N, C-alpha and C positions, 0 to 999 in steps of 0.2 A: 871432760867432756870425750868423747863413744864416737870414734864416728869409720868410717869402710876405710880401703887402701885408696879409694880413689876418691876426693873431697865430693864429685858431681855424680853418685852412679848409673850408669847407662838407664838404669829404669826412670830415675829424676827428672834427667835432662833429658827419657824417650816423651815422659807426662807432663812437662811443662809445651815443648814443644807444641805436642797434642790440643794442651789446651791455651794455648794463642791459638789456637787454629778455631774450638769449636764458641772461644767468650766473642772472637771478631763475629761470627757467625752468627748469637745470640744478640749482641748486641746490634748487626743490622736488620736483624729481624725484628726487637723490639723496637726496630724507629720505626718499620713499616709498619708494623701492629698499629702503634700511636697513630701513625697521618690515617688512620680510620675515622680518629676522633678525638683532632688532637687537640686534646683541654682537658686540663685535670683536678680534681675535685677530693674535700675533703669529707662531707656529705654525702650521701647515698641518692639524695634525689633527684644530681645533676641535673639545674634546675641557669637555665643560659646567664649570664652574665656571676655567677656564685664560685665559678671556676677559677683556683690561684694558677693559673699559667694556663697558657692557650699560645700552640700553633699555628692559628690563623686569622683570617681579618674579617671574617662576615661575620658579625651579629646578626643573634636572634634573637627573638620573643616566645617566653611560654605561651603557646598556645597556639604560632602562630605556622603559616601554612605548607612546613615544611617538615619532611624524615630523615631519622641521623645518617642513613644511606648517606646524603648527598654530604657529611661535614667532611666528608677522605678528602684527601691532599694528596697532590704530586708531592712524589715524595725522591730528592737524585738517586738514579744509582748506586751514584758514589758514597753517598751515605746511605741506602737503604740495602736491602737481601731480601727480595729480587731489582726493588723500584717497584717508580713507580703511582700506580694504584695498582696492588694487589696482594688484600688482605688475605684469604686465601690464601696462598702460593706462603707471606709472609708465616701463617702462622705452625706451615706444611713445615716451612724452615724451623722457626721458630723451637717447638715442640723435638722434629728429627735434633736438633743437635742438644739440646736440654738433655736427651738419651744422654750419644755415649761423655758431656761435656760431665756428667753428673757420674756412671760408670767411671770415669775418668778420675775424678776426683776421689770419688771412693780408693780405686788402685794405691792413689798416692797417698792418703791419709793412714790405709791397711800399713803397704808400704812404709815405713816411715815409725810404724810403734811393731812390728813384727824386726825387722831390719839393726833397732835400735839409733832407728835417722835421727826421730821422735825431738835433740834437741836441737835440734838446727833448728826450731820453728821455736818450742816452749817454751817459756822462761820460768828459769828453774830457779830466779831470786827475786825478792823486791827492787834489787837492787839498782836493774838491767832499765825503769823508769828516774832514776837520778841524771843515771849514764846515758839515755836517750835523750832526755832533756839537753846534754851538752852539746851531745853527738849533732840534735835540732841550731844548737847557738853556732854550732861550727861552719853545717852544710851557710844558713842563710846568714855571713858573712865570709862568702862563697870560698870559706877552706875546705880542706877533704883532712880526717881523723886518720892516722897515722895505718896502715898497715895493719901491725899487730891491734887493732880494734876487731879484724874479720875475722870470723872462727864460724863459719866464712862469713858472718854478714858481722856489720858493725848491731852497739843494740836498735838503732832506730831502725834499719833496716830488717830486725830477726820481731819487731814488737808493731811495726808495719806487717810482716809478714804475714803473719801470724795472725791479726786480726782479718788481714784479706779469709785465710783459708780457711777460719774457725766462727768467724763472726759475719764477714758483708756475705760468705756467699752460699751458709743457710740460710739467713735474713733475706735476700734474692730466692732461692728456694720456697717457701711456706710462704712469704709474696708474692710467688706466680702462683702456687699449692691452695692461697684466700681467694685467689681470682677462679678458679674454676667453679660452674652453678654446681657440682654433683658434690663439690667439696662443701663449699658455703651451703648448698641443704642439708648433709648429710652430719655436717661438722659447724655449726654451728660457734663454735667457740674461735677456730681457725681466724675468721673475720672481724671478730670480733675484735680479736687483739692489734688492731690494725684501725680502731676505729670502724668494719667498714668496708665493702667490696671497692670501694671508692678512696681509700685512705689505704690497702692493701695498692690498692693501681700506685696511687702516689707514694708512697714509700717504697716500692720495685722501680721507678721511674729514678728517684732518688740515685738506690741502689746502683740502676747503671750507672746515672753520673758517675762516683763511687768511683766505677769501676774502669770511666774512661780516665777520668784523672790517675786513680794507680795506676795505668799501665805509660799515662805517658809520662807520668812519676819515677816512674820505676825505667823506662828509654833513656827519664835524661842521665839520672842515677850511675843503670851501667854504665853511659857513656863515662860520665864524670867524677866516679872510685875506681882505677887502674882499669881501664879497659879494654887491652889486649888480656888480662889476667882473668878480669869476667866473661871476656867471650871463649877464652880457653879452655876454666870453668865447665864451661856448658856446651860445646862441641867437643871436646878430649877429654871432660872431668877431673882434670889434672889444671894447677895453673902456672906449669911447666912446660906447655904443650906451643906452637909456633904461632904466634899472639896473628901474622897474616896471612895462614889458610883457616885462623877460627872465623876469623873476618872472614875473609870470601868466602866462606860455607852457611856464617849466620845471613850475611846479606844472600844468597842465595835460596836456601830455607822464609826470609822473609818475604825473599819474589815470588817462588814458590805459591808461597800463602796471598801473595795482594790476588795472582797469575788465579788463584783457585776461585777468590772469591768473584772477582771481573767474571770468567768463565762462566761458574752457576751461574751468576744474577743474568747475563746479559742470555742464554742457554736457558731459563725458568723467566722469564720474560715471556720468550715466545713459547716454548710447552708450557702451560699450567694444568694443564689435563696432565700432559705427562711428569711435571714432576708431583703431583697424586701420585702415580704412579708407583712413579723411582720414592717418594718418601717416604708415602701411605703407609706398606706393611710396616717399616718397623715403629711406630705410632698404635697403628690399629686396634692390632691385640691391649693395647694401655684402656684407648678408651671404651671400648668395647668391654674391657670388663670394668672398669667406671662405672657406666650406665650401668648395668646390668646389679649392683654388687651399693654402689647407694639408694639410700632409701631415706629420702626428705624427711627432716624433721623443725623445716622452718618455720616460723613464728614470730612474728613481730605486733606494737601496741600499734593500740587506732590514733592517738598521738605521732610514732612515726609515722603511717603515711604520711607517700610526698604531697604535698600543695601542688603539687604540676609533674608529671606524666608521660615521658615522649613517646612516638609513635616508628615505627618504621616498616614504610611502605602508607599507601594512600589508600581508602575504600574502592570497590568496587563499581568501574563507568555503567555498565551494562545495565540495560535497558527491559531486562527481569531481574536482576537486581535492585533497582529503584523502584521496580514494582513491585516486589514485596516487600520493604522499604512501605514505599505510603502507603504500603497495604496495612501495616504495623503488624510483619512478619504471618499475620492471621494463614495464610497459604506456602508456606513458607514448611521445608518436612527438612528429616534430617534422614538423609537414606542411607544403610547399613544393607551391604550386601556383602557375596563372593565367596570365601569357603565357612560358610557361616550352615548351624541345622533350619535355623529362623531368620532371616532377611525379615529386616524390618524398616518400617518409615514413622516416625513421630516427628510428631510439632509438635509447635512450640509449648504449649499450654502440657503438653502430653512431661513435658524433660519438668516442664517448673510445678508439674505435679510429684515428681519422685522424689524421696531421700537425699536432702540437701546437703552439701559440702561444705565448709566457708574456710576459707585461707585466707595472712595475712604474710603477706612472701614480698622477697626480693624481686626486680624483672631485670636478667641482666642481660644486654644483646650486648654480638656478638664483635659489631662496632667497637665499645668498650663502655657505654651510658648503663647505668643502671636507675631503678624505678621501685619506690614501695609502694603494695598497693591488697586493699582486699578483694581477693572472687570468691562467689557464687556459682554455686554448682553443684550437678551429680557429678559422682566416684566413674572413670573409667570404666572399671571396673563394671559398672551397674551394666552399661549399656556389653560386655562380654558378657553379661554368665544370661543376659536375657538374649543371647542374639546367639550362645551355642556355635564357638567357632571348630572347624572343624580340625582332628588329627595336625590337616597337613600347612593349616594356620598360621606361619609363621608372623607375619608383619601388618601391621594394620595403615592402608594406605591411610592419610586426611586431601581431601580436595574439600578448596576453594573456592568462590563467587569470583574472584578475585584474579586474577590474572599477574602471569607471572611476565617479566621480559624479552620472552618467545612466543609471546601472544599467543598459550596452553595456558588452563584454567593451574594456576598454584597448587603445588599437593609437595607433601611431607610425609617418613613413614617414621613407625615403632616400632621397636618391637613386643609380638603381644605380651611377653611377659612382666612390659610397665606395666602394663596396665593393672596390675596386682600393687604398683606404689603406693603408700599414698602419694596425696597432692599433684594426684595425674589429674583433673578433672578436666570436666567440660563447664567453662564458664558462660552464663546467663546475665551474671551480674558486677561491678562494678563495683566498691564503693559502697559498698546500698544499694547502688537505685542500679535499675537496667543497660542491660553494658551499654558503652554508646556507640557512635556509628564508628572513631576513626578508629576503636579501638577490637573491632572484627565483633559488634552488632549480629545473626541472634545472639553467635553458639562463637564459641572457637576454644582451642585447646589449650591448659595449661601443664607443663610436662616440668616442674622444676628442676630438676636434674639435665636441662638441656640450656643451654646456648636459643637465644629469643624464636630464630625463623623457625622454630622446630614448633613454633604452638602456632600451627594456622585462624587463622582469622577468620571471618564470615564464613565457618561450616559451611558443604552442600551436602558432604557425607565421607562413608567411612569404608573404607572393602577391606577386606579380610585377604591378605593372599601370602600362598609359599616364599617365593623371590620377588624384591624389588627390582633387582637385573632387567627384569624382565618388563619396564615401567620405563617407556619415550627414552631414554636415556644413559638409567640403566644406573643412575648411584644415587636412590633413593628419597629426592627431592629435587623440586624447581633448585633449589641455591647449587644442590648436590651436584647437577647438568652441568651448568648452567655458565657458575660461578666456582666450582669446582672444592666444596669444601664436604668435610667426612661425615659420611652419614649421621653415627654417631659423632655429637659433639658436646661433652659429658666440662669442659674447658675451651 
């Protein structure tokens, strides 16, 4: 076996400790995200009562008077990043950390093969399996294999580390990507590998549990199998260092990591908007690139339509909307204004008279639930072509009859270029019937590469603007202004 003079070169030790930091961030932020909808399913219908695991005692009835945002639970900061009820901050921490975790992992794997250190992890003989079984029996009887079996790991450790690096980590990356609405819509084969988006979510959770078990067992094995030698390896790179000094440095490193979790969580809970400002620039370019380049082509069969489709947000309560609803929406108008050559005011009958587009797709709520439905309406591009945006128009701002948490009309924005995408429609039908009130009657946006809160319901108007930053809080939408999500949310 070929190894460098140092048993553990500096780059291996550095990537190891960087991995410890960011895998902890990922697990903690993942727990925060799970708390937003603490139910796990093996089906994409997310029907209450069909979950295989839940972390809440609240009982739900299909069709009951509840919305998914009410399912978010308080998660202790001892477990979650940043803790409490902070889905937005949890997402920022999770996506920020995954960028560095993957980059660090790639550096580690490339380093293994470039430097010839790959044989410390990659098995080169089938004999490793019986030897690993023998080691398992040895550990199970509370004994330790002889030092001669560690090169630098014993066969059982080598197999375990190989599985974690080359199997478990890629599984978590793929199952995470499979939960992205943009990836789901443009690459339907990816969630299909996991039996659907909820299957990917469940497997992602189980993979996280496997990592937690591995971390606990890894720590136990470091302590059980020649602690001083192991710490010397990961601090000094040689098994012949100062055991006491290595132990002290290891304690300091782990204490520093715990302090970073504590301090960053506390700061983030108190400064959610600043969390977005600090972490957002790292992940925003990827989110915007994925939003603009994902071309949805999702399609399900009629027999795959969900028998129950959850909601997030109650219908408008204003007298104006009630009057329009009670009049069968005969007096309703969709106002299209702003930076356009031809401002228009469309009646519902006029919209229904345009060329119709239908699609059976999966809805992805940012809380975590999904539902499959057939939507019928007109392509968003039809409105764009009829109104002819001016050269300075870069964004479409969709406003609703519903009020947001600030008691102002709910709104969201999309890049004008997205209007050209297939499966971006203004829907007036759901499952072959007029759009139900609870799902956005008389008209709602469907933008299949984005999470659900971007798909404005109870639509009032579309305004073409140059920059969404001049509107209200400047975030690009009600959720962005109030709870500090990103303006582009394809993940």
